[in-house]
Each structure stands twice: as C-alpha cells, then as structure tokens.
ZADRENZA-607280 format. One record per residue (C-alpha): residue number from 1; residue in three letters; x, y, z; chain. Coordinates in steps of 0.001 Angstrom, whole numbers, plus 500000, padded with zeros to 6 digits. Layout:
! residues N
(NUM; 'ALA'; (X; Y; Z); 'A') ...
END
This chain:
! residues 461
(1; 'MET'; (480092; 489173; 529968); 'A') (2; 'SER'; (483309; 488036; 531683); 'A') (3; 'SER'; (484638; 489627; 534844); 'A') (4; 'GLU'; (487576; 490958; 532820); 'A') (5; 'GLN'; (485241; 492540; 530288); 'A') (6; 'GLY'; (483254; 494143; 533056); 'A') (7; 'ASN'; (486451; 495661; 534462); 'A') (8; 'GLU'; (487531; 498336; 531972); 'A') (9; 'ASP'; (490876; 498958; 533726); 'A') (10; 'PHE'; (492729; 497183; 530914); 'A') (11; 'ARG'; (491703; 499943; 528507); 'A') (12; 'ASN'; (493538; 502537; 530610); 'A') (13; 'ARG'; (496975; 501043; 530027); 'A') (14; 'HIS'; (499042; 500024; 527036); 'A') (15; 'SER'; (499617; 496292; 526623); 'A') (16; 'THR'; (503398; 496688; 526190); 'A') (17; 'VAL'; (504034; 499369; 528838); 'A') (18; 'THR'; (504515; 498619; 532530); 'A') (19; 'GLU'; (502821; 500551; 535350); 'A') (20; 'LYS'; (506077; 502499; 535738); 'A') (21; 'GLY'; (505951; 503549; 532082); 'A') (22; 'LYS'; (508768; 501283; 530891); 'A') (23; 'ARG'; (508740; 499120; 527777); 'A') (24; 'LYS'; (507416; 495599; 528378); 'A') (25; 'TRP'; (509292; 493435; 525887); 'A') (26; 'VAL'; (507035; 490919; 524136); 'A') (27; 'TYR'; (508274; 487322; 524126); 'A') (28; 'ALA'; (505630; 485801; 521894); 'A') (29; 'LEU'; (505435; 482012; 521795); 'A') (30; 'LYS'; (505474; 480511; 518316); 'A') (31; 'PRO'; (501884; 479498; 517482); 'A') (32; 'LYS'; (500969; 476197; 515898); 'A') (33; 'GLY'; (497799; 475512; 513977); 'A') (34; 'LYS'; (495993; 475756; 510661); 'A') (35; 'PHE'; (495723; 479552; 510610); 'A') (36; 'TYR'; (499431; 479974; 511288); 'A') (37; 'GLN'; (500165; 477514; 508491); 'A') (38; 'TYR'; (497904; 479419; 506085); 'A') (39; 'ARG'; (499605; 482687; 507026); 'A') (40; 'THR'; (503010; 481089; 506468); 'A') (41; 'TRP'; (502117; 479946; 502959); 'A') (42; 'LEU'; (500622; 483328; 502080); 'A') (43; 'SER'; (503679; 485093; 503482); 'A') (44; 'TYR'; (506043; 483051; 501320); 'A') (45; 'PHE'; (503955; 484002; 498291); 'A') (46; 'TYR'; (503983; 487709; 499254); 'A') (47; 'LEU'; (507737; 487682; 499933); 'A') (48; 'ILE'; (508527; 486086; 496565); 'A') (49; 'LEU'; (506273; 488651; 494899); 'A') (50; 'PHE'; (507842; 491563; 496791); 'A') (51; 'PHE'; (511420; 490690; 495869); 'A') (52; 'ALA'; (510619; 489607; 492286); 'A') (53; 'LEU'; (508333; 492388; 491008); 'A') (54; 'PRO'; (511058; 495047; 490468); 'A') (55; 'PHE'; (512812; 492658; 488058); 'A') (56; 'ILE'; (509703; 491892; 485973); 'A') (57; 'LYS'; (509285; 494099; 482911); 'A') (58; 'VAL'; (506464; 494524; 480411); 'A') (59; 'ASP'; (507547; 495710; 476968); 'A') (60; 'GLY'; (510698; 497199; 478471); 'A') (61; 'SER'; (508850; 498953; 481316); 'A') (62; 'PRO'; (508884; 497778; 484935); 'A') (63; 'MET'; (505759; 495997; 486113); 'A') (64; 'PHE'; (505465; 498392; 489060); 'A') (65; 'GLN'; (507455; 501530; 489806); 'A') (66; 'PHE'; (506719; 504484; 492086); 'A') (67; 'ASN'; (509108; 507184; 490926); 'A') (68; 'PHE'; (508147; 509897; 493416); 'A') (69; 'PRO'; (511097; 512227; 492625); 'A') (70; 'GLU'; (510019; 512521; 488971); 'A') (71; 'GLY'; (506284; 512123; 489567); 'A') (72; 'GLU'; (506023; 509001; 487388); 'A') (73; 'PHE'; (504190; 505834; 488393); 'A') (74; 'THR'; (504042; 502555; 486500); 'A') (75; 'PHE'; (501285; 499989; 487033); 'A') (76; 'PHE'; (501306; 496745; 485031); 'A') (77; 'GLY'; (503808; 498311; 482631); 'A') (78; 'GLN'; (501670; 501410; 481964); 'A') (79; 'LEU'; (503223; 504794; 482731); 'A') (80; 'PHE'; (501154; 507389; 484614); 'A') (81; 'THR'; (502335; 510994; 484870); 'A') (82; 'PRO'; (501089; 514095; 486742); 'A') (83; 'GLN'; (498764; 514716; 483783); 'A') (84; 'ASP'; (496795; 511701; 485013); 'A') (85; 'PHE'; (495991; 513414; 488318); 'A') (86; 'ILE'; (492249; 512730; 487913); 'A') (87; 'MET'; (492935; 509000; 487839); 'A') (88; 'PHE'; (495206; 509326; 490875); 'A') (89; 'GLY'; (492499; 511173; 492773); 'A') (90; 'ILE'; (489867; 508566; 491957); 'A') (91; 'GLY'; (492332; 505789; 492745); 'A') (92; 'MET'; (492996; 507288; 496180); 'A') (93; 'LEU'; (489266; 507571; 496873); 'A') (94; 'ILE'; (488822; 503914; 495884); 'A') (95; 'ALA'; (491663; 502904; 498209); 'A') (96; 'VAL'; (490182; 504855; 501139); 'A') (97; 'LEU'; (486666; 503478; 500575); 'A') (98; 'PHE'; (488004; 499946; 500193); 'A') (99; 'VAL'; (489803; 500250; 503533); 'A') (100; 'ILE'; (486620; 501559; 505176); 'A') (101; 'ILE'; (484384; 498812; 503757); 'A') (102; 'PHE'; (486927; 496060; 504353); 'A') (103; 'THR'; (487388; 497148; 507966); 'A') (104; 'LEU'; (483636; 497505; 508555); 'A') (105; 'ILE'; (483127; 493914; 507460); 'A') (106; 'TYR'; (486333; 492087; 508399); 'A') (107; 'GLY'; (487930; 494309; 511026); 'A') (108; 'ARG'; (491718; 494521; 511084); 'A') (109; 'VAL'; (492340; 491258; 509240); 'A') (110; 'PHE'; (494558; 493116; 506718); 'A') (111; 'CYS'; (497054; 493803; 509508); 'A') (112; 'GLY'; (497421; 490166; 510487); 'A') (113; 'TRP'; (497482; 488600; 507026); 'A') (114; 'VAL'; (498716; 491073; 504412); 'A') (115; 'CYS'; (500507; 493994; 506076); 'A') (116; 'PRO'; (504262; 493992; 505235); 'A') (117; 'GLN'; (505083; 494943; 508826); 'A') (118; 'THR'; (503419; 491773; 510158); 'A') (119; 'ILE'; (504734; 489536; 507384); 'A') (120; 'PHE'; (508363; 490563; 507874); 'A') (121; 'MET'; (508129; 490702; 511674); 'A') (122; 'GLU'; (506328; 487419; 512321); 'A') (123; 'MET'; (507329; 485334; 509311); 'A') (124; 'VAL'; (510935; 486457; 508800); 'A') (125; 'PHE'; (512600; 488240; 511714); 'A') (126; 'ARG'; (510718; 486441; 514514); 'A') (127; 'LYS'; (511468; 483040; 512950); 'A') (128; 'ILE'; (515154; 483934; 512640); 'A') (129; 'GLU'; (515102; 484951; 516302); 'A') (130; 'TYR'; (513587; 481592; 517268); 'A') (131; 'LEU'; (516228; 479804; 515210); 'A') (132; 'ILE'; (519214; 481652; 516728); 'A') (133; 'GLU'; (518123; 482432; 520310); 'A') (134; 'GLY'; (515579; 479710; 520936); 'A') (135; 'ASP'; (511876; 479890; 521733); 'A') (136; 'ALA'; (510202; 482712; 523664); 'A') (137; 'ASN'; (510652; 481083; 527088); 'A') (138; 'LYS'; (514374; 480551; 526507); 'A') (139; 'GLN'; (514800; 484150; 525335); 'A') (140; 'ARG'; (513006; 485446; 528437); 'A') (141; 'LEU'; (515195; 483390; 530786); 'A') (142; 'ASN'; (518424; 484397; 529034); 'A') (143; 'ASP'; (517550; 488084; 529157); 'A') (144; 'ARG'; (516838; 487912; 532909); 'A') (145; 'LYS'; (520181; 486381; 533859); 'A') (146; 'ASP'; (523752; 487525; 533346); 'A') (147; 'TRP'; (524717; 487086; 529729); 'A') (148; 'THR'; (527270; 484426; 528927); 'A') (149; 'THR'; (529674; 484407; 525980); 'A') (150; 'GLU'; (527270; 482129; 524103); 'A') (151; 'ILE'; (524394; 484579; 524576); 'A') (152; 'TYR'; (526531; 487498; 523356); 'A') (153; 'ILE'; (527530; 485527; 520269); 'A') (154; 'ARG'; (523950; 484535; 519505); 'A') (155; 'LYS'; (522771; 488125; 519957); 'A') (156; 'ALA'; (525551; 489398; 517669); 'A') (157; 'ILE'; (524726; 486839; 514969); 'A') (158; 'LYS'; (521027; 487684; 515170); 'A') (159; 'HIS'; (521570; 491407; 514788); 'A') (160; 'PHE'; (524042; 490894; 511945); 'A') (161; 'VAL'; (521471; 488771; 510089); 'A') (162; 'PHE'; (518814; 491405; 510829); 'A') (163; 'LEU'; (521066; 494079; 509290); 'A') (164; 'VAL'; (521702; 491983; 506169); 'A') (165; 'ILE'; (517979; 491352; 505627); 'A') (166; 'SER'; (517210; 495030; 506293); 'A') (167; 'PHE'; (519813; 495916; 503652); 'A') (168; 'LEU'; (518102; 493598; 501138); 'A') (169; 'ILE'; (514689; 495090; 501939); 'A') (170; 'SER'; (516129; 498592; 501597); 'A') (171; 'ASN'; (517573; 497841; 498143); 'A') (172; 'THR'; (514317; 496262; 496995); 'A') (173; 'PHE'; (512336; 499195; 498351); 'A') (174; 'LEU'; (514612; 501592; 496436); 'A') (175; 'ALA'; (514226; 499483; 493272); 'A') (176; 'TYR'; (510474; 500168; 493378); 'A') (177; 'ILE'; (511268; 503903; 493312); 'A') (178; 'ILE'; (514189; 504314; 490890); 'A') (179; 'GLY'; (514069; 500967; 489028); 'A') (180; 'VAL'; (516494; 498033; 489055); 'A') (181; 'ASP'; (518633; 499446; 486229); 'A') (182; 'GLU'; (519368; 502611; 488176); 'A') (183; 'LEU'; (519924; 500553; 491335); 'A') (184; 'PHE'; (522519; 498379; 489573); 'A') (185; 'LYS'; (524270; 501562; 488406); 'A') (186; 'ILE'; (524528; 502688; 492029); 'A') (187; 'MET'; (526036; 499317; 492923); 'A') (188; 'ARG'; (528574; 499295; 490073); 'A') (189; 'GLU'; (529677; 502907; 489924); 'A') (190; 'PRO'; (531729; 504910; 492493); 'A') (191; 'VAL'; (530009; 506158; 495627); 'A') (192; 'SER'; (530896; 509760; 494729); 'A') (193; 'GLU'; (528604; 509587; 491675); 'A') (194; 'HIS'; (525575; 508406; 493647); 'A') (195; 'ILE'; (525758; 510076; 497042); 'A') (196; 'VAL'; (521970; 510489; 497324); 'A') (197; 'GLY'; (521358; 506847; 496384); 'A') (198; 'PHE'; (523832; 505517; 498944); 'A') (199; 'VAL'; (522448; 507804; 501650); 'A') (200; 'ALA'; (518921; 506533; 500855); 'A') (201; 'ILE'; (520018; 502880; 501078); 'A') (202; 'PHE'; (521893; 503517; 504334); 'A') (203; 'PHE'; (518957; 505429; 505852); 'A') (204; 'PHE'; (516291; 502859; 504939); 'A') (205; 'THR'; (518505; 500001; 506089); 'A') (206; 'LEU'; (518763; 501588; 509539); 'A') (207; 'VAL'; (515011; 502298; 509597); 'A') (208; 'PHE'; (514053; 498715; 508751); 'A') (209; 'TYR'; (516639; 497337; 511181); 'A') (210; 'ALA'; (515355; 499558; 514005); 'A') (211; 'VAL'; (511729; 498618; 513275); 'A') (212; 'TYR'; (512256; 494852; 513275); 'A') (213; 'ALA'; (514960; 494626; 515938); 'A') (214; 'PHE'; (513609; 497091; 518506); 'A') (215; 'ILE'; (510378; 498980; 517682); 'A') (216; 'ARG'; (508386; 495932; 516544); 'A') (217; 'GLU'; (504744; 495894; 517708); 'A') (218; 'ILE'; (504848; 499616; 518565); 'A') (219; 'VAL'; (504490; 500240; 514819); 'A') (220; 'CYS'; (501109; 498473; 514916); 'A') (221; 'THR'; (499863; 499930; 518184); 'A') (222; 'VAL'; (501166; 503514; 518050); 'A') (223; 'VAL'; (502724; 504502; 514710); 'A') (224; 'CYS'; (500376; 503025; 512095); 'A') (225; 'PRO'; (497444; 505366; 511295); 'A') (226; 'TYR'; (495290; 502450; 510125); 'A') (227; 'GLY'; (495474; 500955; 513604); 'A') (228; 'ARG'; (494195; 504217; 515036); 'A') (229; 'LEU'; (491394; 504407; 512474); 'A') (230; 'GLN'; (490195; 500981; 513557); 'A') (231; 'GLY'; (488452; 502444; 516585); 'A') (232; 'VAL'; (486416; 504717; 514307); 'A') (233; 'LEU'; (485663; 502221; 511541); 'A') (234; 'LEU'; (484719; 499149; 513565); 'A') (235; 'ASP'; (481239; 498527; 514900); 'A') (236; 'LYS'; (479609; 495632; 516734); 'A') (237; 'ASN'; (478775; 493903; 513444); 'A') (238; 'SER'; (482387; 493814; 512208); 'A') (239; 'ILE'; (483881; 490336; 512000); 'A') (240; 'LEU'; (487081; 490082; 514021); 'A') (241; 'VAL'; (489030; 487731; 516260); 'A') (242; 'ALA'; (486782; 487449; 519307); 'A') (243; 'TYR'; (486438; 485437; 522501); 'A') (244; 'ASN'; (483078; 483712; 523042); 'A') (245; 'TYR'; (482534; 484801; 526641); 'A') (246; 'LEU'; (479070; 483194; 526759); 'A') (247; 'ARG'; (480715; 479824; 526364); 'A') (248; 'GLY'; (484004; 480514; 528136); 'A') (249; 'GLU'; (482859; 482216; 531339); 'A') (250; 'PRO'; (482988; 482038; 534287); 'A') (251; 'ARG'; (486583; 480980; 534960); 'A') (252; 'ASP'; (486052; 479714; 538493); 'A') (253; 'LYS'; (488647; 477023; 539124); 'A') (254; 'LYS'; (487353; 476358; 542654); 'A') (255; 'ASN'; (483881; 475473; 541449); 'A') (256; 'ALA'; (484579; 473269; 538428); 'A') (257; 'ALA'; (480944; 472262; 538055); 'A') (258; 'HIS'; (479905; 475801; 537214); 'A') (259; 'THR'; (482785; 477013; 535036); 'A') (260; 'GLY'; (482890; 477826; 531367); 'A') (261; 'ASP'; (485149; 476206; 528770); 'A') (262; 'CYS'; (488040; 478651; 529299); 'A') (263; 'ILE'; (490670; 476899; 531463); 'A') (264; 'ASP'; (492593; 480171; 532034); 'A') (265; 'CYS'; (495824; 478733; 530612); 'A') (266; 'LYS'; (496743; 482160; 529208); 'A') (267; 'MET'; (498104; 480604; 526012); 'A') (268; 'CYS'; (496135; 483189; 524003); 'A') (269; 'VAL'; (498128; 485908; 525798); 'A') (270; 'ASN'; (501473; 484121; 525498); 'A') (271; 'VAL'; (501304; 483821; 521704); 'A') (272; 'CYS'; (499971; 487350; 521097); 'A') (273; 'PRO'; (502554; 489546; 519291); 'A') (274; 'THR'; (501056; 492671; 520932); 'A') (275; 'ASN'; (500694; 491086; 524390); 'A') (276; 'ILE'; (496937; 491593; 524840); 'A') (277; 'ASP'; (494373; 489347; 526477); 'A') (278; 'ILE'; (491718; 488782; 523820); 'A') (279; 'ARG'; (489308; 487669; 526545); 'A') (280; 'ASN'; (488967; 491307; 527588); 'A') (281; 'GLY'; (487124; 492022; 524350); 'A') (282; 'THR'; (487930; 494050; 521219); 'A') (283; 'GLN'; (491105; 496093; 521674); 'A') (284; 'LEU'; (493022; 498603; 519588); 'A') (285; 'GLU'; (496215; 496538; 519764); 'A') (286; 'CYS'; (494669; 493401; 518223); 'A') (287; 'ILE'; (495920; 492884; 514652); 'A') (288; 'ASN'; (493711; 489829; 513958); 'A') (289; 'CYS'; (496700; 487568; 513354); 'A') (290; 'THR'; (494738; 484503; 514650); 'A') (291; 'ALA'; (497650; 483277; 516804); 'A') (292; 'CYS'; (495300; 483151; 519798); 'A') (293; 'ILE'; (492776; 481064; 517829); 'A') (294; 'ASP'; (495406; 478422; 517054); 'A') (295; 'ALA'; (496699; 478407; 520644); 'A') (296; 'CYS'; (493217; 478132; 522152); 'A') (297; 'ASN'; (492157; 475376; 519740); 'A') (298; 'MET'; (495287; 473419; 520651); 'A') (299; 'MET'; (494427; 473652; 524372); 'A') (300; 'MET'; (490747; 472824; 523790); 'A') (301; 'GLU'; (491809; 469678; 521932); 'A') (302; 'LYS'; (494084; 468662; 524821); 'A') (303; 'VAL'; (491325; 469002; 527427); 'A') (304; 'GLY'; (488683; 467402; 525223); 'A') (305; 'LYS'; (486522; 470452; 524584); 'A') (306; 'ALA'; (485055; 471897; 521381); 'A') (307; 'PRO'; (487300; 474212; 519318); 'A') (308; 'ASP'; (486705; 477860; 518384); 'A') (309; 'LEU'; (486302; 479302; 521854); 'A') (310; 'ILE'; (488234; 482131; 520228); 'A') (311; 'THR'; (487154; 482542; 516619); 'A') (312; 'TYR'; (486189; 484933; 513829); 'A') (313; 'ALA'; (482903; 486521; 514896); 'A') (314; 'SER'; (481221; 489849; 515550); 'A') (315; 'GLU'; (480280; 491159; 518983); 'A') (316; 'ASN'; (476594; 491096; 518054); 'A') (317; 'GLY'; (477039; 487623; 516574); 'A') (318; 'ILE'; (478383; 486266; 519873); 'A') (319; 'ALA'; (475742; 488026; 521952); 'A') (320; 'SER'; (472748; 487032; 519805); 'A') (321; 'GLY'; (474019; 484019; 517877); 'A') (322; 'LYS'; (473008; 485665; 514584); 'A') (323; 'LYS'; (475090; 485600; 511416); 'A') (324; 'PHE'; (476711; 488647; 509864); 'A') (325; 'GLU'; (474377; 491046; 508041); 'A') (326; 'PHE'; (475182; 493795; 505544); 'A') (327; 'THR'; (474163; 497088; 507136); 'A') (328; 'TYR'; (472852; 500136; 505291); 'A') (329; 'ARG'; (476208; 501852; 505870); 'A') (330; 'ILE'; (478153; 499023; 504234); 'A') (331; 'LYS'; (475745; 498910; 501269); 'A') (332; 'SER'; (476059; 502680; 500745); 'A') (333; 'TYR'; (479849; 502635; 500818); 'A') (334; 'THR'; (479902; 499627; 498496); 'A') (335; 'ALA'; (477649; 501386; 495964); 'A') (336; 'VAL'; (479886; 504470; 495899); 'A') (337; 'LEU'; (482961; 502245; 495598); 'A') (338; 'GLY'; (481397; 500430; 492639); 'A') (339; 'VAL'; (480672; 503708; 490832); 'A') (340; 'LEU'; (484244; 504922; 491363); 'A') (341; 'ILE'; (485717; 501631; 490124); 'A') (342; 'VAL'; (483611; 501820; 486949); 'A') (343; 'LEU'; (484643; 505459; 486406); 'A') (344; 'LEU'; (488316; 504624; 486893); 'A') (345; 'GLY'; (487982; 501706; 484476); 'A') (346; 'ILE'; (486500; 504005; 481822); 'A') (347; 'LEU'; (489314; 506537; 482292); 'A') (348; 'ILE'; (491983; 503846; 481980); 'A') (349; 'ALA'; (490308; 502285; 478936); 'A') (350; 'THR'; (490124; 505659; 477158); 'A') (351; 'ARG'; (493622; 506737; 478216); 'A') (352; 'THR'; (495929; 507557; 475292); 'A') (353; 'THR'; (499618; 506792; 474733); 'A') (354; 'PHE'; (500289; 510416; 473761); 'A') (355; 'ASP'; (499226; 513165; 476119); 'A') (356; 'ALA'; (499642; 516852; 475431); 'A') (357; 'THR'; (498859; 520377; 476528); 'A') (358; 'ILE'; (498392; 523061; 473854); 'A') (359; 'MET'; (498613; 526731; 474860); 'A') (360; 'ARG'; (498770; 529998; 472971); 'A') (361; 'VAL'; (502171; 531644; 473340); 'A') (362; 'PRO'; (501722; 534541; 475820); 'A') (363; 'GLY'; (502033; 538049; 474423); 'A') (364; 'GLN'; (501457; 536973; 470837); 'A') (365; 'THR'; (498725; 538724; 468805); 'A') (366; 'ILE'; (496969; 537704; 465622); 'A') (367; 'GLN'; (499320; 537588; 462643); 'A') (368; 'GLU'; (498221; 538558; 459157); 'A') (369; 'ASN'; (500134; 536556; 456565); 'A') (370; 'ALA'; (501129; 537330; 452995); 'A') (371; 'ASP'; (498979; 534458; 451691); 'A') (372; 'GLY'; (495840; 536151; 453090); 'A') (373; 'THR'; (495482; 533910; 456121); 'A') (374; 'ILE'; (495551; 534852; 459789); 'A') (375; 'SER'; (497392; 532825; 462436); 'A') (376; 'ASN'; (497952; 532250; 466149); 'A') (377; 'LEU'; (501173; 530947; 467673); 'A') (378; 'TYR'; (501006; 527889; 469992); 'A') (379; 'ARG'; (503309; 525785; 472100); 'A') (380; 'ILE'; (502602; 522102; 472634); 'A') (381; 'LYS'; (504023; 519982; 475458); 'A') (382; 'VAL'; (503633; 516339; 474550); 'A') (383; 'THR'; (504507; 513146; 476410); 'A') (384; 'ASN'; (504962; 509663; 475011); 'A') (385; 'LYS'; (503793; 507432; 477883); 'A') (386; 'SER'; (505157; 504248; 476352); 'A') (387; 'ASN'; (508681; 502960; 476939); 'A') (388; 'LYS'; (509792; 503133; 473303); 'A') (389; 'ALA'; (510201; 505827; 470641); 'A') (390; 'LEU'; (507190; 506295; 468366); 'A') (391; 'PRO'; (506685; 508300; 465142); 'A') (392; 'TYR'; (504845; 511562; 465684); 'A') (393; 'HIS'; (503371; 514501; 463826); 'A') (394; 'LEU'; (500462; 516935; 464149); 'A') (395; 'GLU'; (497421; 517211; 461931); 'A') (396; 'ALA'; (494393; 519498; 462038); 'A') (397; 'ALA'; (491074; 517649; 462076); 'A') (398; 'ASP'; (489549; 520408; 459934); 'A') (399; 'PRO'; (491019; 520274; 456381); 'A') (400; 'THR'; (490596; 524055; 456003); 'A') (401; 'VAL'; (493048; 524604; 458884); 'A') (402; 'LYS'; (496782; 524537; 458188); 'A') (403; 'LEU'; (499560; 523902; 460714); 'A') (404; 'GLU'; (502987; 525442; 460246); 'A') (405; 'ARG'; (505630; 524140; 462642); 'A') (406; 'ILE'; (508527; 526409; 463625); 'A') (407; 'GLY'; (512104; 525219; 463588); 'A') (408; 'LEU'; (513069; 521599; 463079); 'A') (409; 'PRO'; (509787; 519664; 463278); 'A') (410; 'LEU'; (509584; 516619; 465508); 'A') (411; 'ASP'; (509140; 513340; 463671); 'A') (412; 'SER'; (509300; 511027; 466714); 'A') (413; 'LEU'; (508867; 511046; 470484); 'A') (414; 'LYS'; (511183; 509232; 472848); 'A') (415; 'GLY'; (509565; 506982; 475406); 'A') (416; 'ARG'; (508672; 508409; 478819); 'A') (417; 'GLN'; (509868; 511905; 477944); 'A') (418; 'LEU'; (508234; 515325; 477785); 'A') (419; 'THR'; (508922; 517220; 474537); 'A') (420; 'GLU'; (507942; 520680; 473316); 'A') (421; 'GLU'; (507503; 522313; 469934); 'A') (422; 'THR'; (505992; 525524; 468565); 'A') (423; 'PHE'; (503589; 525897; 465635); 'A') (424; 'PHE'; (501162; 528276; 463931); 'A') (425; 'ILE'; (497500; 527576; 463238); 'A') (426; 'LYS'; (496629; 529352; 459970); 'A') (427; 'VAL'; (493060; 529898; 458715); 'A') (428; 'LYS'; (491287; 532082; 456194); 'A') (429; 'PRO'; (489491; 535073; 457770); 'A') (430; 'SER'; (486302; 534083; 455920); 'A') (431; 'ASP'; (486249; 530745; 457770); 'A') (432; 'VAL'; (486230; 532399; 461195); 'A') (433; 'HIS'; (482788; 533490; 462398); 'A') (434; 'LYS'; (483440; 534022; 466125); 'A') (435; 'ARG'; (486087; 535766; 468193); 'A') (436; 'LYS'; (487091; 532450; 469800); 'A') (437; 'VAL'; (487079; 529220; 467830); 'A') (438; 'LYS'; (488211; 525802; 469030); 'A') (439; 'TYR'; (490080; 523660; 466512); 'A') (440; 'GLU'; (490825; 519963; 467039); 'A') (441; 'ILE'; (494472; 518977; 466673); 'A') (442; 'ASN'; (495239; 515285; 466152); 'A') (443; 'LEU'; (498431; 513813; 467592); 'A') (444; 'MET'; (499419; 511208; 465038); 'A') (445; 'SER'; (501741; 508204; 465119); 'A') (446; 'GLY'; (502014; 507191; 461508); 'A') (447; 'ASP'; (498426; 506912; 460270); 'A') (448; 'LYS'; (496995; 506336; 463755); 'A') (449; 'VAL'; (495339; 509081; 465809); 'A') (450; 'MET'; (496868; 508725; 469273); 'A') (451; 'ALA'; (495056; 511662; 470901); 'A') (452; 'THR'; (493000; 514738; 470036); 'A') (453; 'LYS'; (493423; 518109; 471758); 'A') (454; 'ASN'; (491633; 521430; 471387); 'A') (455; 'ALA'; (493385; 524683; 470541); 'A') (456; 'THR'; (491545; 527971; 471063); 'A') (457; 'PHE'; (492011; 530339; 468121); 'A') (458; 'ILE'; (491420; 534045; 468756); 'A') (459; 'SER'; (490499; 536384; 465892); 'A') (460; 'GLU'; (489382; 540003; 465511); 'A') (461; 'PHE'; (485855; 539026; 464498); 'A') 
END
C-alpha cells in the first residue's frame, strides 16, 4: 500500500474545498488517449439521440414522452397511463436492481460514460471553454492576474454561448414532457397564452446554465444521489478505475533504484474533473471517466514504461492478481432482475389498446323491468391508448346477458383520451343463481375483442 493510501487524511476533506472552506475551482487539463476518444464518439452519438428523439414519431405518437402533468408516458410509441401502475412499479424495481448490479460489477462507470451531466460538462461545455479561453493552464493564469479587456470579452462570449446551449437543452427537455407540437405552439403564439411554458423554459435555462457554468463537479460529488449510493453499493470486487500501488510504489525520487513505476508527475490529478488523486485509492468523488488512465499511459509511454499503471481493476484483483468473480450477492440480484424482466415482458405483451374500469353506479338498486328481466346500472371509464380514433362498442360474453346503453351510445374512441358512458346489464332472474355474479364484458373494435373486463351483478337471490 502506498504512503498516501496509508494516510487517510485525504478522506477527511473534500477534493474541491480548501482548508479554509472555500471553493477550489477545478482547471482540468484536456486528456488525450484512446478512452477519451471512445467517450467522445459515444457522446456525439448520445447528443444526436438526445436532440433528435423528441422529433421522431411512431404512428403519430412520439417515440418517447414523459408527460408528468397529465400522468401519461410514451415508450417506443406506446402510451402508458396511470392504469398501468403495476408495470411502472415493476419497471422502477428493474431500474433500481440494474443500478445495484451494474455498480456492484462495474462501479461508477455509468457516471463517466453515460451520465448526461458528464457528457454535457466534459464533451460540450468544457470543450467550448477550451476553445474560447484556452487550455486549463492558460485559464488558471488568467484568473490569477488582473483581467484585461480581452479576458473580459472572452468570458462574456463564453457565458453567452453557455446560455444559448442551456436554452437549447431546456427546450429539448421540455419537448420530452409536453411534446414538440406543443413546444412549437409556445414558440409561435403570444407569451400571454403560454405563461407556464415560458416560465418553465426560463427556469430550466437558468438551472442548466448555473450547473454547467458554476456548479459543475459539485453535482457529481454532492448533489447526485447515485454518487452517494456508491459508497454503499461498491465492494472490493467491483471493477473501477484503480491505481496499481503494488507496481507504482514507492515514489522515492532520491533512491531511483528502489522506486516503483509512478514518476509522481501528478498528471492523473491535473486531468481529473473532480480534482482527486486516484493514487489514494477508491474515493467517492471518482466518476470513472478514465481521464487519469489516458494521462498516465501517455506519461508511461514517454518514460519507456509499461502502460496501465492506472487501469480498470478491482481492489482484490490488484492485491491478489486474481480476475473478477461473480459473488453470491451479484448472482442473487441478477436472478431477481431476470424474473422481473420476464414478468414485465409478459405484462407488456398482454397489454391491450383499450383499458377500462367498470363500476356499479353508487346508490342504485336492482331494477325490475317490464320485459321480466332484472338489471344493474354501471358506468364505464374507457381509454384508447393508441394515437388514433378507433371504432368501439360493448358486448357481453354471455349471450343470455343483454346490455342497454343510456343516452347517445359511443361508436368510437378518440386516441389518448378517457371517455365515459353508462349502461344497464339485463338478465333473466332464472339465470341468476347467486347473490353476486361476475359477467364478462368485451370491449370491441369492429369484430376484434380489444379487452375483457368483469362486471359484478348483484341480485336478490
């Protein structure tokens, strides 16, 4: 173990806070290497996907939409409503278990490679900052001296560009909630007709601007709950970005004959977006972005030493030299996850386009009719989950049961709308042999049965 790892003092302070409690601004050097290149390509793909998805429609429905105000969610063009709460519950359990298993095996790699915060910060805003203000060393020097007119202009341009990009992100974010059609209406029509929409765009623009211009890595180290969960989910078998102290230590520059491979250049610290020293061991602030791996490999190549002094490995793997093994805990979580995925798949496969709730009208008793039948009064609330109008009518599965609809009967259902109607179930008293009888009611679209619901009929038997 290195001398730094043996000294736990680094765990008692935050990597971006000084001893006086002030913010330590991170001037992260731009990394160069294969991992950074891979992350760049993936980020371009994610960014194209993020900005394009709201405009992609499937059969008139958006590919993805999260309409929280109305409780409607669209995945791959399929509408899900509050009636699908069982699927939502299972979906949330799958998401939580996936995070647990993924973190147990691969650590916080999601944060460095997929998280939108990291993608926008490191691959968009940080690159714009490099382009306008120069590299990290130039930014540090400029901020320490009196600002010139050129520096003020560069700062102003940078923050203006940050605001514009934050505005674009805000509009895209809103499009995922209300849809692009509604967003275009907000853009075209007077502000007075869409006060809430304009306030939302303004608010989210300021939030995104503040996050990427000022808050930055604090989101990862303090705000994000997943970062906090890392300390609970990780164990010594989790694969993460780690420093091979057995090979790198000791760092004794005076006695070169007995030193490890680490040359103490501190490049791994200089490129870190959260300003940690990975040589101290696993830390909460590490987002597994691999910038330190690229920086260290570059320095190892320059001094003629083997690469991967910092690499993907587990703590036990470094200590013992053994490869990763699936523990009993990982296998158990994986088994439960598999069962939930299968269950969710079955629910989605058996999900119907029409969904309904049938209830007896409160306060209504059994009616005796002139034709000798008895009847109960019901109200049905039915939803067409597709995006287009479909023909609709009700039929009783039992031919001895008659349905009598009150008022103007519905003959079609508009897409993505909840509709109600009232009807009687009429049966002969001789056909009822229990006080409570369940009758199946088919929701039809033309000749096709779209769904079947039960209605409880109460008699005086």
